[in-house]
Structures are given as structure tokens and as C-alpha cells.
N, C-alpha and C positions, 0 to 999 in steps of 0.2 A: 616791620614793626619790632622794636626792641623790648623784650620783656624783662621783668625784674630779675629772673634767673640769668638771663644774657648779661646784664649789668653786674651782677654778683661775680659771674665768671671773669668779666674784664677786670674787676679789681684784684682777684687772686689772693685776697686777704693780705696784701702787701701794703701797710700803711703805718702811720706812727702808732695807731692803737695796737696792732698786732705785733709790731717790732719796735718798741721804743728804744731810742738810743741808750746805751749803757745797761739796759735791762734784758735785752734780747740780741740775738745774732744767729747766723747761719751755722748749723751744725751738720756734720757729714753723717749720712745714713749708715756709715760703718762705726760710728761712735759707741752706740750700745752694743753691738756685736763684740766689738775689741774690749769693752769694759768687762762683759761676761766672760770673755776668753781668759783675760788676766785674773779675774775673780776664780775662775776655775782652776788655774794653774797654782795660784796662791794657796787655795784651800786644800788641793791635792798635795802640794808639797808639805804643808803643816800637818795634814793628816798621816801622811807616810812618815814624817819625822816623830810625831808624837807616840807612833806605835812601835818604834824602834825599841830595843831592850834598854838601853841606857835612859832614854827620856821617859819611856813607860813607868820607870821606877819613880819618877818625880811626879808624873801625872798618870797614876793608876786608872783614872777614869777616862782616859784617852780624849781629854779636853783640858782647856786651861782652868782647871778647878783646884783650888787651893786647900780644900778641907775634905775630910771624909763624909761622903754621903751614903744613904742606904739605897738598895734597889740596883737594877740592872742598868747596864750602860745605855744612856741616851744619846741622841743625835748630837754631834759636836757643834752645838749652836754658837758657842762663843769663838771658835776657829772661823766658822763661816761668817759671822758678824765682822770680825777683824778683817777677814779677807775682803768683804764688801766695802768695808770703810777705806781700805787702801786702794782698792780698784776704783771706787767712786771719786775719791780724791785726785787720783791719777789723771782722770779724764775731765775733770771739772775746769771752769774757766779760771783764768789767772795765771801768773807766772810760776815758775817751777818751786820758788821759795813759799809762795802762798798755798800751793797745792800741798807741799810736804807739811807744812804747819797745819793745814786743815786736817789731813790724815792723822798726824800725830794727836791733834787736839781730840778728835773723835775716838781714836784708840785709847789714849791715856786715860780719858774721862771714863770710858766703858770699863776698862781694866779696874780702875780706881773703885767703881761702883760694885764691880764683881768681887773685888777683895773685901769690901764692906760686908757684902752678902755672906761670903764664905766665913769671915771672922765671926759673924754673928751665929752662924752654923756651928762652928768649931766651939764657940763659948757654950752653946746651948748642949753640945755632946759632953763638954767638960763637967757642966753643972748638973744636967739631969740624965746624961747617959744616952741621949736620943739625938739623932741626926735627921735632917730633911732628906727627902728623895731626891734622886737625880732628875726625876721627871719635873718636880717643882722647881728646882734649880735652874733647868733648862728653860721652863716657861717664863719664869721670873726674869732671867738674863735676857731672854729674847725680847720681852716687853721693854726692858730698861734700854736695851740696845737700839731699838727703833725709836724710843724717846730721845736718846742722845742724838741720834742722826737728825731727827726733826728739829730740835732745838739748835744745834750747831749750824744746820743749814740756814736757819732764820738769823742766827747771830752774825754769820760771816757772809751772806748773801747780799747783793746790791738791792736795797729797798728804796721806794720813792721818799722824797723828803717829807718829813712830818710837818703839819702845821699845828697852830695853837690847839689845846684841848682843856675843856674844864672836866678834870677827873672826878668822877662820882663813885667812892668806894662802894662795892657791893659785897655782901657776904656770900661765899660760894660753899660754905659748910655743908648745907643740905645736898648739893650736887656731889660733892666729894664723898659724903658719907653713902649716898646711893650708889655711886660708882664702886666704892669700897666693898660694899655688901654684895653687889652683883659679882664683883671679882672672885670674893671667897666663895660664893655659892657656886659659881662656874668651875673653879678649881676643886671644890669638894666633890661635885658630881663627876668630874673628870677623873679624879683619884679613886673614887668609889668604884665606878664602872671599870676603870682600868685594872682594878685589884680583883675583878670577879674572873672566875676561871671559864671564861666564855671562848668558844671556837673563833669567833670573828676577832676577838682582842688578840688572841694568840696569833692568828693569821696575819694581822697587820704588824705586830711585833716581828714576825719573821721575815718581812719584806726589808731588804737590805737598804732601800732608799730611805724608808722611815727610820731605821736605826733604833726602834724600840719606843720612840716617842709619839708615834703615829696616833694610837688610840686617844692619848691624852689631849693633844692638840686638836684632832677632829672633833672631839667632845667639847673642849674648853671653849672654843670660839663660837660655835652655834648656841651653847647655852648662854654665853655671855651677851651676844648680840640679840639672842631672842628675849632675854630680860630686859635690855634696853629698849628693844621695840615695844614690849608690853607696857612698860613705864612711859613711853612717849604717847601711846594710845591713851593711857590713864590721863596724862597731862592734858591731851586734846579734849577729852571728855569732861574734865572738871574746870578748865581755865577760861572758857569763852564767856564773855559778857556782851551780847550782841549790841548794845546802845553805845558802845565806846566809839565815838566818831571825831577825833580831833583833827585839825589841819595837818596835812601831809604834803611834803615837797618831793617831787621825783626828779632825780639827776640822771640825765642821759647824755654821755659823752658821744659825740658824733664826728666822724671823719669820713667825707664823701660818702654819705648814706642816702643819697636822693632817690635810690631805687626802692627803699623800704620805709623812710622816716615818716611818710604820710600814714602809712598802715600803723606803725608803731604808735604815734600820737592819737590816731583814732581809737585804737585798742584802749589806751589809757583813758580816753574820753568816756568810753563806755564802761570802764571800771569805776571811774569817778561818779557816773550816774547811778550805778548799783550801790556804791559806798554811801553816798548821801552827805558827806563832809566836804569841805574845802580840799580840793587837790591842785597844788601848784606845779606846773611842768617846767622844768629847767633845761632846755636843750643846749648843751655846751658844744658849740660849734668849734671844733679843734682844727684849725687850719684847712678846712675843706676847699677844694678847688672846682668842686661842681656846684650845682644850685641847691645844696642842702639847706643853707640858710633860708633862701627864698621859699622853699617848699614848706620849710617847718614854720616860718612866720604865718604863711597863708592857712596852713591847717590849724595852728593854734587859735588863729582869729575866728575860725569857723567852729570851734569846739563849743558844745552845748553846756557842758557841766564843769569841765577843768578850765583852769586859767594857766597861762604860762607866758614865757618869754625866751628869746634866744639870746644867748650870752657868747660873745666871740671870744675865744681863748687862742691868742695867735702863737703861744709858745707850744711846739709840737710835743706829744707824749700823752698818752691816756692819763697817767698819773697826775699830769698838770691840768687836765680838764676835770678830773674828779675832785682834786683838791680845790680848784676854783668853784666848783659847784658847791662843795661843802661850805666853803666861805660865804657864798651867796645865799645859802639856805636860811630861812627866817623862821622856820617852824620847828617845834620841838621834835617831830618824826620825820623821817625821810625814807625814800625808796630809791635804790640804785638799779637801773636795768641798762642793758646794752641797746644800741640803736636799732638792732634787728631782732629784738625780742618783742613778741606780742603777748602782753600780759592778759591773763584770763578776766573774764567780766567780774567774777566775785573775788579776786585776789586781795584787794585792798579790804574788802568787807570780812573776809575770813582771817587775815593777818593781824588786823589791829586790835582786836579784842585780847590778845595775848598779854599786851602791854599795861593791862590793868593790874597785872602782877609786877610790882616795882623791881624785882630781881631779874626780870626779863630786859635784856638790852638789845637782843637781835632776834629775828625770825628769818630762816631761810628756807627755800623751797627748791626742789629739783625741777630741771627742765623737762617739759614734755615735748613731743614732736611739733606742736603748733602753738606752743604757749609758754607758761609763765616760769621765767627764772629771774629772781630778784631778791635782794636784801633789803630789810626794812628794820628801822631802829631809831631810838632816840637820838636826836641830833646835837643835844646839849648846846641849844641856841646856835651860835655861829661857830663854835670851835670844836674840831674833830681831829682825828689822827688816823692812823692806818689800824687795820683790824687787830694787829697783834697786841696793842696797848690797852685794849678795852677788855674789862673782866666780864665777858659776855656769857649768857647762859644760852646754849643753842636749843631751840624748840623745833622738833620736827613735825 
């Protein structure tokens, strides 16, 4: 007898879902080690160069810092980020010209932002006679560098084609204010504790690997994420309205999922029973060659609370299946789950009350070993797009 696990092993995750054309491809297991080796060499060469007598006169802080800062030398975060940009671009997909332009785009954008930071610091020193610390400069540069990397990756990477969207502007002022306040508090705590004459702080500064920035980083990040976690708990405790039960559509892209699709649909039917509102399941049969379609139709017909239908999407690719599902959605709210995801019985009931707040556009949850991973949000009637174009507020 063939079990579900046996069928899963036969598939080996090789399908148009896991490797859509133009969006994924085979990568050598040595790709990451080679990239790390190039990063190490580039960083080592720059660190050696910037510590030579001639170059050290231009950059006395032993990093690409263009203005005077107070405090001790911190880790050369700008050198490390530039090395990372170059190494990552060198091993990214595309032709030689595209990789070079990608690396230059990230590096020059990052250096331009650092120049603005340093110009502001020099201006403050000229006007009030006080400069920012190297620790603050390093933390700010690091956060900005990772932001540049993320945005440039989205800007230059291949993304699925967009479909029409009814854009509803939503003010994010409250979210940005809360984030700004938490960053300031975390930085203040890190600077305050880092300035104390504590043995542990001095010990961390003496470690060569940390280069003096260790106490600040190891304090800043936990304090920042700790505050965000407490704010998320506050939102959970204050945002729920139990009687909010509007109709919901569930989009399920499926390619050769006969081994699990029945369990997936039955789990959603149990969640629909717990929810009490209308739940419409859309199984997007994406070029399946097994009996996924037949099993899905049979299981949907036997559902007690949910309603649903199977929609054939002959064009291979998970993005095509998702876009077809979004276009077929006729409810204001939708859920997106994978065909091998078993939602929890109370998932719909717990998620929907967040949307009583008009500023909330999406609710996301983390996967558990035996359950729920899904995104749920207003579908703006039949018009949608990819995630990056929606001004969503994340609720944990």
C-alpha cells in the first residue's frame, strides 16, 4: 500500500510550483561557499588597504567614514557591506553586464546614503561642536545597507506579472511613528549600557571579532525586537472583535497534490465550521498529471460547511495559478494556502477580527509542524497584485 509519505517522496518537490520557469533554476551546492570566499577576500584586502599609513590618513576611523566621529573604532561595517554587495552580485543570476550593474547599483546607492549621513554629522559638528559616535554611525549604516540590499533585490529580480488592482491608500503614519520610537529607545539603551564601566562590556570590546561594536549590537537588536513583540501582544489584546464573520475565499494552487489535497480541503472545512461565515474554496489545478482534480471535486462536494470549486489553470507556474485565483475571487477577503497546508480549526475565526481595523491589509501567521501557514487579506473585489505593491500593516 502506498502511503502519503511515499507519494511525497516520489514527487521530490520538482514541479512547476517549486521551480517555475524564469523564476527558479538549479544552483550548485558550492555557490554559497564560493560567494563567502570572495566576500572574505574582498573584505580582507580592503581592511589591509585602509590600515596602511597612506590610506589611514584619509580614513582615520579605518572604514569608509567621511567625517569626524567620537568614540572608539567600531567594526568596519561599511567595508563588509560593500564586500557583500560585490560578492552577492558576482554570483547572482544574469549576464556579466547585469551582475556588474547590480553590484554597482547597490554599492553606489549605499555610499551615497553614507555620504549623506556623514555630511549631516559634519554639519552638526560645525554648528554645535558635537559629533555622533562611531557606534551610532555603524548601526545606522548597517541598517541602511540591508535596506538597500532588500530594495535593490526586489527592484532587479524577476517577479511574476502583475494583474489589475484597485489601490486603496492607507496611512502608515502610526506604524512609522511606533517603529521610529522603538528604534530610538533601543539605540538609547544600547548607548547607555555601552557607556557603563562594566566588565562584560569591556570584555566584549576586547574581542577582535566584534571590533568594539559588540555590546551595542547585542543590546540594540534584542531591545528593538522585544519592544516590537510587546507591541504585537498589545495589538492582539486590543484589536479583536469576535463577531466579524464576512465571506472569505481560499485560494489553493495545486500541482500533483493527490496525496494530500483531501486532507487539506477537509481541514479547511473544519475551519469553516468553526468560523461560522461563508467560506469559498478555490482549488487552482495547475497542470496536474495525477488525479488531483478528481479528488478535489469529490472532497469539495462532501464538505459540510465550506463551498468550493476546482478551476483548471493550464499555464504552468505557481504565480499563474495564484493570479488566476485572485482574478476569480469574488469576496472582499481571501486566504492563500499551499495545497499541502492543513489550517488549524480556529485559524479563520482568529484572523478575521483584525480586519475590523481599516488600516490592516493582511494578517500572516507562522507554520506549525502540523498546521497553519496562510496569508489573509482584503481582496479589493477582483483586482489584486503582488505583495510588494500593497501598503500592508503586518499583524503578528
